[in-house]
mmCIF file as gemmi writes it, N, C-alpha and C atoms, coordinates in Angstrom:
data_model
loop_
_atom_site.group_PDB
_atom_site.id
_atom_site.type_symbol
_atom_site.label_atom_id
_atom_site.label_alt_id
_atom_site.label_comp_id
_atom_site.label_asym_id
_atom_site.label_entity_id
_atom_site.label_seq_id
_atom_site.pdbx_PDB_ins_code
_atom_site.Cartn_x
_atom_site.Cartn_y
_atom_site.Cartn_z
_atom_site.occupancy
_atom_site.B_iso_or_equiv
_atom_site.pdbx_formal_charge
_atom_site.auth_seq_id
_atom_site.auth_asym_id
_atom_site.pdbx_PDB_model_num
ATOM 1 N N . MET Axp A 1 ? 15.695 -44.841 28.76 1 0 ? 1 A 1
ATOM 2 C CA . MET Axp A 1 ? 13.71 -45.535 28.743 1 0 ? 1 A 1
ATOM 3 C C . MET Axp A 1 ? 13.271 -46.713 27.443 1 0 ? 1 A 1
ATOM 4 N N . PRO Axp A 2 ? 13.832 -47.686 27.944 1 0 ? 2 A 1
ATOM 5 C CA . PRO Axp A 2 ? 12.598 -48.44 26.012 1 0 ? 2 A 1
ATOM 6 C C . PRO Axp A 2 ? 12.46 -47.791 25.911 1 0 ? 2 A 1
ATOM 7 N N . THR Axp A 3 ? 12.627 -47.867 24.108 1 0 ? 3 A 1
ATOM 8 C CA . THR Axp A 3 ? 11.659 -47.462 22.469 1 0 ? 3 A 1
ATOM 9 C C . THR Axp A 3 ? 10.451 -48.09 22.576 1 0 ? 3 A 1
ATOM 10 N N . ASP Axp A 4 ? 10.468 -47.676 21.051 1 0 ? 4 A 1
ATOM 11 C CA . ASP Axp A 4 ? 10.318 -49.26 20.42 1 0 ? 4 A 1
ATOM 12 C C . ASP Axp A 4 ? 11.292 -49.594 18.71 1 0 ? 4 A 1
ATOM 13 N N . LYS Axp A 5 ? 12.523 -48.944 18.944 1 0 ? 5 A 1
ATOM 14 C CA . LYS Axp A 5 ? 13.623 -48.794 18.637 1 0 ? 5 A 1
ATOM 15 C C . LYS Axp A 5 ? 15.182 -48.878 19.289 1 0 ? 5 A 1
ATOM 16 N N . TYR Axp A 6 ? 15.484 -50.05 17.74 1 0 ? 6 A 1
ATOM 17 C CA . TYR Axp A 6 ? 16.581 -50.896 18.7 1 0 ? 6 A 1
ATOM 18 C C . TYR Axp A 6 ? 18.059 -49.616 19.061 1 0 ? 6 A 1
ATOM 19 N N . ASP Axp A 7 ? 17.793 -49.734 19.582 1 0 ? 7 A 1
ATOM 20 C CA . ASP Axp A 7 ? 19.247 -48.811 20.433 1 0 ? 7 A 1
ATOM 21 C C . ASP Axp A 7 ? 20.185 -49.921 21.634 1 0 ? 7 A 1
ATOM 22 N N . PHE Axp A 8 ? 21.853 -49.174 20.738 1 0 ? 8 A 1
ATOM 23 C CA . PHE Axp A 8 ? 22.753 -50.502 21.306 1 0 ? 8 A 1
ATOM 24 C C . PHE Axp A 8 ? 23.044 -50.424 22.993 1 0 ? 8 A 1
ATOM 25 N N . ALA Axp A 9 ? 22.759 -48.557 23.29 1 0 ? 9 A 1
ATOM 26 C CA . ALA Axp A 9 ? 23.346 -48.398 24.717 1 0 ? 9 A 1
ATOM 27 C C . ALA Axp A 9 ? 21.51 -48.533 25.684 1 0 ? 9 A 1
ATOM 28 N N . SER Axp A 10 ? 20.808 -49.61 25.187 1 0 ? 10 A 1
ATOM 29 C CA . SER Axp A 10 ? 20.636 -49.845 26.254 1 0 ? 10 A 1
ATOM 30 C C . SER Axp A 10 ? 20.441 -51.469 26.854 1 0 ? 10 A 1
ATOM 31 N N . PHE Axp A 11 ? 19.681 -51.232 28.471 1 0 ? 11 A 1
ATOM 32 C CA . PHE Axp A 11 ? 20.025 -52.969 28.746 1 0 ? 11 A 1
ATOM 33 C C . PHE Axp A 11 ? 18.718 -54.067 27.228 1 0 ? 11 A 1
ATOM 34 N N . PHE Axp A 12 ? 17.443 -53.075 27.616 1 0 ? 12 A 1
ATOM 35 C CA . PHE Axp A 12 ? 16.742 -54.165 27.39 1 0 ? 12 A 1
ATOM 36 C C . PHE Axp A 12 ? 16.704 -54.305 25.878 1 0 ? 12 A 1
ATOM 37 N N . TRP Axp A 13 ? 17.56 -53.83 24.497 1 0 ? 13 A 1
ATOM 38 C CA . TRP Axp A 13 ? 17.241 -54.424 22.824 1 0 ? 13 A 1
ATOM 39 C C . TRP Axp A 13 ? 18.24 -55.322 22.81 1 0 ? 13 A 1
ATOM 40 N N . PRO Axp A 14 ? 19.582 -55.65 23.389 1 0 ? 14 A 1
ATOM 41 C CA . PRO Axp A 14 ? 20.096 -56.811 22.894 1 0 ? 14 A 1
ATOM 42 C C . PRO Axp A 14 ? 19.394 -57.927 23.89 1 0 ? 14 A 1
ATOM 43 N N . HIS Axp A 15 ? 19.454 -57.51 25.464 1 0 ? 15 A 1
ATOM 44 C CA . HIS Axp A 15 ? 18.688 -59.111 25.66 1 0 ? 15 A 1
ATOM 45 C C . HIS Axp A 15 ? 17.578 -59.299 25.6 1 0 ? 15 A 1
ATOM 46 N N . GLU Axp A 16 ? 16.675 -58.506 24.327 1 0 ? 16 A 1
ATOM 47 C CA . GLU Axp A 16 ? 15.307 -59.007 24.223 1 0 ? 16 A 1
ATOM 48 C C . GLU Axp A 16 ? 15.772 -60.121 22.311 1 0 ? 16 A 1
ATOM 49 N N . ARG Axp A 17 ? 16.787 -59.307 22.167 1 0 ? 17 A 1
ATOM 50 C CA . ARG Axp A 17 ? 16.983 -59.863 20.77 1 0 ? 17 A 1
ATOM 51 C C . ARG Axp A 17 ? 17.523 -61.804 21.289 1 0 ? 17 A 1
ATOM 52 N N . LEU Axp A 18 ? 18.003 -61.567 22.524 1 0 ? 18 A 1
ATOM 53 C CA . LEU Axp A 18 ? 19.041 -62.727 22.34 1 0 ? 18 A 1
ATOM 54 C C . LEU Axp A 18 ? 17.632 -64 23.493 1 0 ? 18 A 1
ATOM 55 N N . HIS Axp A 19 ? 16.234 -62.955 23.776 1 0 ? 19 A 1
ATOM 56 C CA . HIS Axp A 19 ? 15.38 -63.269 23.916 1 0 ? 19 A 1
ATOM 57 C C . HIS Axp A 19 ? 14.889 -64.268 22.352 1 0 ? 19 A 1
ATOM 58 N N . ARG Axp A 20 ? 14.261 -63.802 21.564 1 0 ? 20 A 1
ATOM 59 C CA . ARG Axp A 20 ? 13.804 -64.355 20.662 1 0 ? 20 A 1
ATOM 60 C C . ARG Axp A 20 ? 15.018 -65.389 19.662 1 0 ? 20 A 1
ATOM 61 N N . ALA Axp A 21 ? 15.905 -64.957 19.411 1 0 ? 21 A 1
ATOM 62 C CA . ALA Axp A 21 ? 16.222 -65.513 19.246 1 0 ? 21 A 1
ATOM 63 C C . ALA Axp A 21 ? 16.612 -67.416 19.843 1 0 ? 21 A 1
ATOM 64 N N . THR Axp A 22 ? 16.736 -67.093 20.534 1 0 ? 22 A 1
ATOM 65 C CA . THR Axp A 22 ? 16.95 -68.694 21.645 1 0 ? 22 A 1
ATOM 66 C C . THR Axp A 22 ? 14.948 -69.201 21.755 1 0 ? 22 A 1
ATOM 67 N N . LEU Axp A 23 ? 13.935 -68.682 21.915 1 0 ? 23 A 1
ATOM 68 C CA . LEU Axp A 23 ? 12.538 -68.332 21.632 1 0 ? 23 A 1
ATOM 69 C C . LEU Axp A 23 ? 11.984 -69.986 20.168 1 0 ? 23 A 1
ATOM 70 N N . LEU Axp A 24 ? 13.361 -69.283 19.149 1 0 ? 24 A 1
ATOM 71 C CA . LEU Axp A 24 ? 13.282 -69.714 18.31 1 0 ? 24 A 1
ATOM 72 C C . LEU Axp A 24 ? 13.624 -71.735 18.187 1 0 ? 24 A 1
ATOM 73 N N . ASN Axp A 25 ? 14.292 -72.518 18.74 1 0 ? 25 A 1
ATOM 74 C CA . ASN Axp A 25 ? 14.162 -73.269 19.45 1 0 ? 25 A 1
ATOM 75 C C . ASN Axp A 25 ? 15.388 -73.436 21.492 1 0 ? 25 A 1
ATOM 76 N N . TYR Axp A 26 ? 13.899 -73.071 21.929 1 0 ? 26 A 1
ATOM 77 C CA . TYR Axp A 26 ? 14.523 -72.787 23.257 1 0 ? 26 A 1
ATOM 78 C C . TYR Axp A 26 ? 14.556 -74.134 23.428 1 0 ? 26 A 1
ATOM 79 N N . PRO Axp A 27 ? 14.684 -75.262 24.074 1 0 ? 27 A 1
ATOM 80 C CA . PRO Axp A 27 ? 15.313 -76.042 24.175 1 0 ? 27 A 1
ATOM 81 C C . PRO Axp A 27 ? 17.104 -77.142 24.469 1 0 ? 27 A 1
ATOM 82 N N . LYS Axp A 28 ? 17.206 -76.404 23.132 1 0 ? 28 A 1
ATOM 83 C CA . LYS Axp A 28 ? 18.22 -76.473 22.061 1 0 ? 28 A 1
ATOM 84 C C . LYS Axp A 28 ? 19.212 -75.441 22.768 1 0 ? 28 A 1
ATOM 85 N N . ARG Axp A 29 ? 18.114 -73.915 22.687 1 0 ? 29 A 1
ATOM 86 C CA . ARG Axp A 29 ? 19.317 -73.05 22.53 1 0 ? 29 A 1
ATOM 87 C C . ARG Axp A 29 ? 19.448 -72.388 23.699 1 0 ? 29 A 1
ATOM 88 N N . VAL Axp A 30 ? 19.308 -72.957 24.818 1 0 ? 30 A 1
ATOM 89 C CA . VAL Axp A 30 ? 19.248 -72.359 25.779 1 0 ? 30 A 1
ATOM 90 C C . VAL Axp A 30 ? 20.584 -72.776 26.706 1 0 ? 30 A 1
ATOM 91 N N . ARG Axp A 31 ? 20.34 -73.891 26.318 1 0 ? 31 A 1
ATOM 92 C CA . ARG Axp A 31 ? 21.517 -74.936 26.341 1 0 ? 31 A 1
ATOM 93 C C . ARG Axp A 31 ? 23.178 -74.263 26.573 1 0 ? 31 A 1
ATOM 94 N N . ILE Axp A 32 ? 23.021 -73.133 25.724 1 0 ? 32 A 1
ATOM 95 C CA . ILE Axp A 32 ? 24.451 -72.92 25.198 1 0 ? 32 A 1
ATOM 96 C C . ILE Axp A 32 ? 24.513 -71.931 25.895 1 0 ? 32 A 1
ATOM 97 N N . TYR Axp A 33 ? 23.987 -71.293 26.706 1 0 ? 33 A 1
ATOM 98 C CA . TYR Axp A 33 ? 24.78 -70.28 26.969 1 0 ? 33 A 1
ATOM 99 C C . TYR Axp A 33 ? 23.785 -70.866 28.912 1 0 ? 33 A 1
ATOM 100 N N . GLU Axp A 34 ? 22.925 -71.924 28.574 1 0 ? 34 A 1
ATOM 101 C CA . GLU Axp A 34 ? 22.7 -71.733 30.304 1 0 ? 34 A 1
ATOM 102 C C . GLU Axp A 34 ? 23.612 -71.416 31.99 1 0 ? 34 A 1
ATOM 103 N N . SER Axp A 35 ? 24.808 -72.603 31.606 1 0 ? 35 A 1
ATOM 104 C CA . SER Axp A 35 ? 25.351 -72.645 32.467 1 0 ? 35 A 1
ATOM 105 C C . SER Axp A 35 ? 25.836 -71.642 32.776 1 0 ? 35 A 1
ATOM 106 N N . ALA Axp A 36 ? 27.097 -70.655 31.576 1 0 ? 36 A 1
ATOM 107 C CA . ALA Axp A 36 ? 27.791 -69.833 32.015 1 0 ? 36 A 1
ATOM 108 C C . ALA Axp A 36 ? 26.143 -68.229 32.477 1 0 ? 36 A 1
ATOM 109 N N . ARG Axp A 37 ? 25.336 -69.153 31.771 1 0 ? 37 A 1
ATOM 110 C CA . ARG Axp A 37 ? 24.361 -67.57 32.424 1 0 ? 37 A 1
ATOM 111 C C . ARG Axp A 37 ? 24.016 -67.709 34.262 1 0 ? 37 A 1
ATOM 112 N N . ASP Axp A 38 ? 23.95 -68.743 34.583 1 0 ? 38 A 1
ATOM 113 C CA . ASP Axp A 38 ? 23.251 -68.947 36.025 1 0 ? 38 A 1
ATOM 114 C C . ASP Axp A 38 ? 25.143 -68.582 36.611 1 0 ? 38 A 1
ATOM 115 N N . GLU Axp A 39 ? 26.14 -68.751 36.129 1 0 ? 39 A 1
ATOM 116 C CA . GLU Axp A 39 ? 27.208 -68.858 36.93 1 0 ? 39 A 1
ATOM 117 C C . GLU Axp A 39 ? 27.085 -68.156 37.495 1 0 ? 39 A 1
ATOM 118 N N . LEU Axp A 40 ? 27.615 -66.717 36.667 1 0 ? 40 A 1
ATOM 119 C CA . LEU Axp A 40 ? 27.087 -65.233 36.46 1 0 ? 40 A 1
ATOM 120 C C . LEU Axp A 40 ? 26.746 -64.845 36.726 1 0 ? 40 A 1
ATOM 121 N N . GLU Axp A 41 ? 25.089 -65.475 37.006 1 0 ? 41 A 1
ATOM 122 C CA . GLU Axp A 41 ? 24.32 -64.542 38.226 1 0 ? 41 A 1
ATOM 123 C C . GLU Axp A 41 ? 24.318 -64.733 39.527 1 0 ? 41 A 1
ATOM 124 N N . GLN Axp A 42 ? 25.029 -66.041 40.12 1 0 ? 42 A 1
ATOM 125 C CA . GLN Axp A 42 ? 25.328 -66.956 41.278 1 0 ? 42 A 1
ATOM 126 C C . GLN Axp A 42 ? 26.867 -66.082 41.504 1 0 ? 42 A 1
ATOM 127 N N . LYS Axp A 43 ? 27.42 -65.21 40.639 1 0 ? 43 A 1
ATOM 128 C CA . LYS Axp A 43 ? 28.708 -64.321 40.95 1 0 ? 43 A 1
ATOM 129 C C . LYS Axp A 43 ? 28.222 -62.883 41.863 1 0 ? 43 A 1
ATOM 130 N N . PHE Axp A 44 ? 26.894 -63.051 40.887 1 0 ? 44 A 1
ATOM 131 C CA . PHE Axp A 44 ? 26.816 -61.577 41.022 1 0 ? 44 A 1
ATOM 132 C C . PHE Axp A 44 ? 25.877 -61.176 42.05 1 0 ? 44 A 1
ATOM 133 N N . VAL Axp A 45 ? 25.153 -62.3 42.837 1 0 ? 45 A 1
ATOM 134 C CA . VAL Axp A 45 ? 24.014 -62.716 44.242 1 0 ? 45 A 1
ATOM 135 C C . VAL Axp A 45 ? 25.077 -62.564 45.599 1 0 ? 45 A 1
ATOM 136 N N . GLU Axp A 46 ? 25.904 -63.682 45.422 1 0 ? 46 A 1
ATOM 137 C CA . GLU Axp A 46 ? 27.139 -64.031 46.009 1 0 ? 46 A 1
ATOM 138 C C . GLU Axp A 46 ? 28.135 -62.445 45.861 1 0 ? 46 A 1
ATOM 139 N N . GLY Axp A 47 ? 28.303 -61.582 45.191 1 0 ? 47 A 1
ATOM 140 C CA . GLY Axp A 47 ? 28.686 -60.856 45.565 1 0 ? 47 A 1
ATOM 141 C C . GLY Axp A 47 ? 28.275 -59.54 46.542 1 0 ? 47 A 1
ATOM 142 N N . ALA Axp A 48 ? 27.698 -59.499 45.594 1 0 ? 48 A 1
ATOM 143 C CA . ALA Axp A 48 ? 25.766 -58.077 46.281 1 0 ? 48 A 1
ATOM 144 C C . ALA Axp A 48 ? 25.675 -58.872 47.983 1 0 ? 48 A 1
ATOM 145 N N . LEU Axp A 49 ? 25.514 -60.188 48.589 1 0 ? 49 A 1
ATOM 146 C CA . LEU Axp A 49 ? 25.585 -60.036 49.674 1 0 ? 49 A 1
ATOM 147 C C . LEU Axp A 49 ? 26.747 -60.094 50.82 1 0 ? 49 A 1
ATOM 148 N N . ALA Axp A 50 ? 27.98 -59.823 49.952 1 0 ? 50 A 1
ATOM 149 C CA . ALA Axp A 50 ? 29.194 -60.29 50.769 1 0 ? 50 A 1
ATOM 150 C C . ALA Axp A 50 ? 29.228 -57.926 50.893 1 0 ? 50 A 1
ATOM 151 N N . LEU Axp A 51 ? 28.432 -57.974 50.481 1 0 ? 51 A 1
ATOM 152 C CA . LEU Axp A 51 ? 28.945 -56.127 49.546 1 0 ? 51 A 1
ATOM 153 C C . LEU Axp A 51 ? 27.889 -55.69 50.679 1 0 ? 51 A 1
ATOM 154 N N . LYS Axp A 52 ? 26.625 -56.646 51.047 1 0 ? 52 A 1
ATOM 155 C CA . LYS Axp A 52 ? 25.475 -55.364 52.467 1 0 ? 52 A 1
ATOM 156 C C . LYS Axp A 52 ? 25.852 -54.816 53.6 1 0 ? 52 A 1
ATOM 157 N N . GLU Axp A 53 ? 26.747 -54.668 53.87 1 0 ? 53 A 1
ATOM 158 C CA . GLU Axp A 53 ? 27.156 -54.357 55.553 1 0 ? 53 A 1
ATOM 159 C C . GLU Axp A 53 ? 28.267 -53.322 54.779 1 0 ? 53 A 1
ATOM 160 N N . SER Axp A 54 ? 27.931 -52.812 53.523 1 0 ? 54 A 1
ATOM 161 C CA . SER Axp A 54 ? 29.779 -52.189 52.304 1 0 ? 54 A 1
ATOM 162 C C . SER Axp A 54 ? 28.826 -50.629 52.33 1 0 ? 54 A 1
ATOM 163 N N . SER Axp A 55 ? 29.657 -49.841 52.676 1 0 ? 55 A 1
ATOM 164 C CA . SER Axp A 55 ? 29.194 -47.969 51.73 1 0 ? 55 A 1
ATOM 165 C C . SER Axp A 55 ? 28.071 -48.776 50.243 1 0 ? 55 A 1
ATOM 166 N N . PRO Axp A 56 ? 27.075 -47.163 50.622 1 0 ? 56 A 1
ATOM 167 C CA . PRO Axp A 56 ? 26.389 -47.332 49.754 1 0 ? 56 A 1
ATOM 168 C C . PRO Axp A 56 ? 28.018 -47.463 47.549 1 0 ? 56 A 1
ATOM 169 N N . PHE Axp A 57 ? 28.945 -46.508 47.898 1 0 ? 57 A 1
ATOM 170 C CA . PHE Axp A 57 ? 29.568 -45.994 47.316 1 0 ? 57 A 1
ATOM 171 C C . PHE Axp A 57 ? 30.069 -47.79 46.662 1 0 ? 57 A 1
ATOM 172 N N . GLU Axp A 58 ? 30.565 -48.524 47.622 1 0 ? 58 A 1
ATOM 173 C CA . GLU Axp A 58 ? 30.92 -49.831 47.801 1 0 ? 58 A 1
ATOM 174 C C . GLU Axp A 58 ? 29.894 -50.809 46.544 1 0 ? 58 A 1
ATOM 175 N N . ARG Axp A 59 ? 28.719 -49.828 47.023 1 0 ? 59 A 1
ATOM 176 C CA . ARG Axp A 59 ? 27.251 -51.342 46.804 1 0 ? 59 A 1
ATOM 177 C C . ARG Axp A 59 ? 27.329 -50.401 45.722 1 0 ? 59 A 1
ATOM 178 N N . ALA Axp A 60 ? 27.151 -49.859 44.572 1 0 ? 60 A 1
ATOM 179 C CA . ALA Axp A 60 ? 27.156 -49.289 43.358 1 0 ? 60 A 1
ATOM 180 C C . ALA Axp A 60 ? 27.992 -49.551 42.907 1 0 ? 60 A 1
ATOM 181 N N . ARG Axp A 61 ? 29.705 -49.352 43.431 1 0 ? 61 A 1
ATOM 182 C CA . ARG Axp A 61 ? 30.116 -49.465 42.331 1 0 ? 61 A 1
ATOM 183 C C . ARG Axp A 61 ? 30.807 -51.41 41.431 1 0 ? 61 A 1
ATOM 184 N N . TRP Axp A 62 ? 30.073 -52.313 42.374 1 0 ? 62 A 1
ATOM 185 C CA . TRP Axp A 62 ? 29.597 -53.442 42.503 1 0 ? 62 A 1
ATOM 186 C C . TRP Axp A 62 ? 27.988 -53.745 41.581 1 0 ? 62 A 1
ATOM 187 N N . SER Axp A 63 ? 27.684 -53.124 41.765 1 0 ? 63 A 1
ATOM 188 C CA . SER Axp A 63 ? 26.626 -52.834 40.942 1 0 ? 63 A 1
ATOM 189 C C . SER Axp A 63 ? 27.433 -52.683 39.499 1 0 ? 63 A 1
ATOM 190 N N . ALA Axp A 64 ? 27.327 -51.613 38.688 1 0 ? 64 A 1
ATOM 191 C CA . ALA Axp A 64 ? 28.028 -51.01 38.25 1 0 ? 64 A 1
ATOM 192 C C . ALA Axp A 64 ? 29.072 -52.122 37.333 1 0 ? 64 A 1
ATOM 193 N N . GLY Axp A 65 ? 30.036 -52.853 37.947 1 0 ? 65 A 1
ATOM 194 C CA . GLY Axp A 65 ? 30.504 -53.552 36.641 1 0 ? 65 A 1
ATOM 195 C C . GLY Axp A 65 ? 29.737 -54.602 37.169 1 0 ? 65 A 1
ATOM 196 N N . CYS Axp A 66 ? 29.017 -54.969 37.745 1 0 ? 66 A 1
ATOM 197 C CA . CYS Axp A 66 ? 27.842 -56.745 37.379 1 0 ? 66 A 1
ATOM 198 C C . CYS Axp A 66 ? 27.057 -56.171 35.63 1 0 ? 66 A 1
ATOM 199 N N . PHE Axp A 67 ? 27.391 -55.158 35.735 1 0 ? 67 A 1
ATOM 200 C CA . PHE Axp A 67 ? 26.07 -54.295 34.541 1 0 ? 67 A 1
ATOM 201 C C . PHE Axp A 67 ? 27.463 -54.844 33.199 1 0 ? 67 A 1
ATOM 202 N N . ARG Axp A 68 ? 28.744 -54.319 33.688 1 0 ? 68 A 1
ATOM 203 C CA . ARG Axp A 68 ? 29.399 -54.002 32.645 1 0 ? 68 A 1
ATOM 204 C C . ARG Axp A 68 ? 29.466 -55.86 32.452 1 0 ? 68 A 1
ATOM 205 N N . GLU Axp A 69 ? 30.084 -56.044 33.148 1 0 ? 69 A 1
ATOM 206 C CA . GLU Axp A 69 ? 30.314 -58.365 33.162 1 0 ? 69 A 1
ATOM 207 C C . GLU Axp A 69 ? 29.068 -58.882 32.341 1 0 ? 69 A 1
ATOM 208 N N . ALA Axp A 70 ? 27.568 -58.201 32.533 1 0 ? 70 A 1
ATOM 209 C CA . ALA Axp A 70 ? 26.334 -59.063 31.988 1 0 ? 70 A 1
ATOM 210 C C . ALA Axp A 70 ? 26.619 -58.177 30.183 1 0 ? 70 A 1
ATOM 211 N N . SER Axp A 71 ? 26.565 -57.107 30.367 1 0 ? 71 A 1
ATOM 212 C CA . SER Axp A 71 ? 26.573 -56.243 29.01 1 0 ? 71 A 1
ATOM 213 C C . SER Axp A 71 ? 28.296 -57.147 28.404 1 0 ? 71 A 1
ATOM 214 N N . LEU Axp A 72 ? 28.805 -57.685 28.331 1 0 ? 72 A 1
ATOM 215 C CA . LEU Axp A 72 ? 30.091 -58.585 28.063 1 0 ? 72 A 1
ATOM 216 C C . LEU Axp A 72 ? 29.528 -59.345 27.755 1 0 ? 72 A 1
ATOM 217 N N . ALA Axp A 73 ? 29.442 -60.749 28.58 1 0 ? 73 A 1
ATOM 218 C CA . ALA Axp A 73 ? 28.993 -61.787 28.646 1 0 ? 73 A 1
ATOM 219 C C . ALA Axp A 73 ? 27.347 -61.645 27.717 1 0 ? 73 A 1
């Protein structure tokens, strides 16, 4: 659960850090990563849709991989 303390293990704080930095000059800074972000999100959505008939195990494995890849990005 997110708290008011920065926690590298959470998903919230690293995203919030990027969000706050981007807002300092949104038009310029979002261009730095928006195409990579959009491509990654598209990959995640397409992969999830391709697995819609798969087992819960396969879908959970895909989801876990998406979280890992997003954290690295």
